[in-house]
C-alpha positions as CSV (number, residue, x, y, z in Angstrom):
1,M,123.2,130.3,57.1
2,H,120.5,130.9,60.0
3,P,119.2,134.2,60.9
4,Y,119.4,135.4,64.7
5,R,118.4,138.2,66.7
6,L,120.8,138.1,69.7
7,F,120.0,139.9,73.0
8,S,121.5,139.6,76.3
9,D,120.5,136.2,78.1
10,K,117.3,136.5,75.6
11,W,117.1,133.6,73.1
12,V,114.3,134.7,70.7
13,C,113.6,133.3,67.3
14,A,114.3,135.9,64.4
15,L,111.8,134.5,62.1
16,C,109.0,133.8,64.4
17,A,109.4,135.6,67.6
18,K,109.1,132.3,69.8
19,K,111.3,132.4,73.2
20,F,113.7,129.7,74.5
21,A,115.3,129.2,77.6
22,T,119.0,128.4,75.8
23,I,120.5,129.2,72.7
24,I,120.7,125.3,71.8
25,Q,117.2,125.1,72.2
26,L,116.9,128.2,69.5
27,C,119.2,126.6,67.4
28,R,117.1,123.6,67.2
29,H,114.2,125.5,66.6
30,T,115.6,127.6,64.1
31,S,116.4,124.8,61.6
32,L,113.0,123.7,61.6
33,H,112.1,126.7,59.3
34,Y,114.3,125.2,57.0
35,H,113.1,121.4,57.1
36,K,112.2,120.1,53.7
37,Y,112.4,116.2,54.0
38,N,109.1,114.7,55.7
39,C,108.4,111.3,57.3
40,D,105.6,109.8,55.5
41,V,104.6,107.9,58.7
42,C,104.7,110.0,61.4
43,G,105.0,113.3,59.9
44,R,107.9,114.7,61.4
45,T,110.3,117.0,59.5
46,Y,114.0,117.1,59.0
47,L,116.9,119.2,57.5
48,N,118.4,116.8,55.1
49,N,117.6,113.2,54.0
50,K,120.7,111.8,56.0
51,A,118.9,112.9,59.2
52,L,115.3,111.6,57.6
53,K,117.1,108.0,56.9
54,Y,118.2,108.0,60.5
55,H,114.9,108.8,62.2
56,M,113.4,106.0,59.6
57,R,116.0,103.7,60.9
58,C,115.7,104.4,64.7
59,S,111.8,104.7,64.8
60,H,110.4,102.9,61.9
61,S,112.3,99.8,61.3
62,G,109.7,97.7,62.9
63,G,111.7,96.9,66.2
64,H,113.4,98.7,69.3
65,T,117.0,99.8,68.0
66,C,120.0,100.7,70.2
67,R,121.3,104.1,68.7
68,K,125.0,103.1,69.7
69,C,125.7,99.4,68.3
70,W,122.3,99.1,66.0
71,T,121.1,96.2,67.6
72,D,117.5,95.6,66.8
73,F,115.2,93.9,69.9
74,P,111.6,92.7,69.6
75,T,110.4,94.6,72.7
76,F,111.0,97.9,74.7
77,E,111.7,96.0,77.6
78,L,114.6,94.1,76.1
79,K,116.2,97.1,74.8
80,R,116.1,98.9,78.3
81,E,117.9,95.9,79.7
82,H,120.6,96.0,77.0
83,L,121.1,99.6,78.1
84,K,121.3,99.2,81.4
85,A,124.0,96.3,81.0
86,S,126.0,97.6,78.0
87,I,127.9,100.8,79.3
88,E,129.7,101.2,76.1
89,C,126.0,102.0,74.6
90,W,125.5,104.8,77.3
91,P,125.1,108.0,75.2
92,L,127.0,110.4,77.3
93,C,130.7,110.6,78.5
94,C,133.1,112.4,81.0
95,V,135.0,114.9,78.7
96,L,137.7,114.5,81.8
97,C,138.2,110.8,82.1
98,G,135.9,109.3,79.5
99,E,133.7,107.2,81.7
100,R,130.4,106.9,80.0
101,F,126.9,107.5,81.5
102,I,123.3,107.1,80.8
103,S,121.9,110.5,81.8
104,A,123.1,114.0,81.9
105,E,122.1,114.1,85.8
106,M,124.4,111.1,86.6
107,R,127.3,112.7,84.5
108,Q,126.8,116.0,86.6
109,T,127.2,114.2,90.0
110,H,130.0,112.4,88.5
111,L,131.7,115.6,87.5
112,T,130.9,116.9,91.0
113,E,131.9,114.2,93.4
114,V,134.8,112.8,91.3
115,H,136.5,116.0,89.6
116,G,135.3,118.6,92.1
117,Q,133.6,120.7,89.5
118,E,131.0,123.1,91.1
119,R,127.2,121.7,90.5
120,K,125.6,123.5,87.5
121,V,122.7,125.4,88.4
122,Y,120.1,127.0,85.9
123,D,119.2,130.6,86.5
124,C,115.8,131.5,84.9
125,P,116.6,134.6,82.7
126,D,112.6,136.1,83.2
127,C,112.4,135.6,86.7
128,E,114.6,135.0,89.9
129,L,114.1,131.4,90.2
130,V,117.1,129.0,90.1
131,F,117.0,125.2,89.1
132,K,119.3,122.6,90.4
133,S,118.6,120.3,87.2
134,R,117.6,121.0,83.5
135,I,114.5,119.4,83.1
136,P,112.7,121.4,86.0
137,F,114.3,124.6,84.3
138,F,113.2,123.9,81.0
139,N,109.6,122.8,81.9
140,H,109.4,125.8,84.3
141,Y,110.5,128.2,81.3
142,T,107.9,126.4,78.8
143,L,105.1,126.8,80.8
144,V,105.6,130.0,82.5
145,H,107.7,132.3,80.1
146,S,107.2,131.3,76.5
147,D,104.3,130.2,74.1
148,N,105.7,127.2,73.3
149,S,103.5,125.0,75.8
150,H,100.4,122.9,74.5
151,K,97.2,123.9,75.8
152,C,94.2,121.7,76.6
153,P,91.2,122.4,74.4
154,Y,89.0,121.6,77.3
155,C,90.4,122.9,80.6
156,H,93.3,125.0,79.1
157,L,95.7,123.2,81.2
158,K,99.3,123.8,79.7
159,F,101.6,120.9,79.0
160,T,105.1,121.0,77.9
161,T,104.6,118.1,75.2
162,K,101.8,117.5,72.8
163,K,101.7,113.9,73.7
164,Q,101.5,114.9,77.5
165,M,98.6,117.3,76.5
166,E,96.9,114.7,74.3
167,R,97.0,111.7,77.0
168,H,95.5,114.5,79.4
169,T,92.5,115.0,77.0
170,F,91.5,111.6,77.5
171,T,90.2,112.6,81.0
172,H,87.9,114.9,79.4
173,T,86.6,112.7,76.1
174,G,86.9,109.0,77.9
175,K,88.5,107.8,74.9
176,K,90.6,105.0,75.5
177,P,92.9,104.2,72.4
178,F,95.1,101.5,73.7
179,S,93.7,98.1,73.5
180,C,94.9,94.6,74.9
181,S,95.5,92.2,72.1
182,V,94.6,89.3,74.5
183,C,90.9,90.5,75.8
184,S,90.4,93.3,74.0
185,K,90.2,95.6,77.2
186,T,91.0,99.3,76.6
187,F,92.8,102.1,78.1
188,A,93.3,105.7,78.3
189,R,97.0,105.3,79.0
190,R,99.7,103.0,77.1
191,Q,101.4,102.6,80.6
192,N,98.4,101.1,82.1
193,L,97.8,98.7,79.2
194,K,101.5,97.4,79.8
195,Q,100.6,97.1,83.4
196,H,97.5,95.1,82.6
197,G,99.4,93.0,79.9
198,W,101.5,91.3,83.0
199,T,97.9,89.7,83.9
200,H,98.4,87.5,80.9
201,S,102.0,86.9,81.5
202,E,103.0,83.3,82.4
203,T,105.6,85.0,84.5
204,K,104.3,87.6,87.1
205,R,106.7,90.4,88.6
206,F,105.6,90.1,92.1
207,A,105.8,86.4,94.0
208,C,105.0,85.4,97.5
209,E,108.5,84.5,99.2
210,I,106.1,82.1,101.5
211,C,104.2,80.2,99.2
212,D,105.6,81.3,95.8
213,K,102.2,82.5,94.4
214,Q,103.0,84.9,91.4
215,F,100.9,88.6,91.2
216,A,101.0,90.7,88.4
217,H,100.5,93.9,90.8
218,K,102.2,94.8,93.9
219,I,98.9,95.7,95.3
220,S,97.8,92.2,94.8
221,L,100.6,90.5,96.4
222,N,99.8,92.9,99.6
223,G,96.4,91.7,99.7
224,H,97.5,88.2,99.7
225,M,100.0,88.6,102.3
226,K,97.3,90.2,104.6
227,S,94.7,87.5,103.8
228,N,97.1,84.2,104.0
229,H,100.3,85.3,105.8
230,P,99.1,88.2,108.2
231,E,101.8,87.5,110.6
232,M,104.5,88.4,107.8
233,A,102.3,91.3,106.4
234,A,102.2,92.8,110.5
235,D,105.9,92.3,110.6
236,D,106.3,94.1,107.4
237,A,104.5,97.1,108.5
238,F,107.3,97.9,111.1
């Protein structure tokens, strides 16, 4: 049994007074006060041992696991390709016809266009702003109307997640925690490291259609086109 203090359109934790945009977010938060099972790897906490085991299997099994069919993939890219192709593994479904979707936004569009439902909007309970999708609404509420955001200790900018805040602090500290396993070059962001990794791959993402030369980055392909095939580059500009 979890205690709740209920107000009209106000979702406030009865144990720590934190505010939330929806009752679903409040319910998820309230359970955190009763978590007793800790992950020894990342420190996250869970309400029961079953939830902890599920987390260990999904996050610390050594691979990239599909949470629907439990297939393990050696890389995140292969898992992403699997999810694109395997509709049966998409996490959301339409309650009216059973069609599956990979995101809530796609499902909402389907309900509006196929079943004629009025598109859901999100009214901020603390101001007059109205949002057409839930993520901008949640981000707005977290940053503007609650104390659940994460502040940069250097410039006090606010972020919706701790990971976003920590990634931002690298601009102040100059820290580059992500290192290339091939050439040891370091990067401040994981995404930059992934992009750099293509320079070591035998197969590049961008190929010249004229001479078949391959490039790791699109900007490199554009430079190649201007230098070696200027007539084609000029045509593409129109």
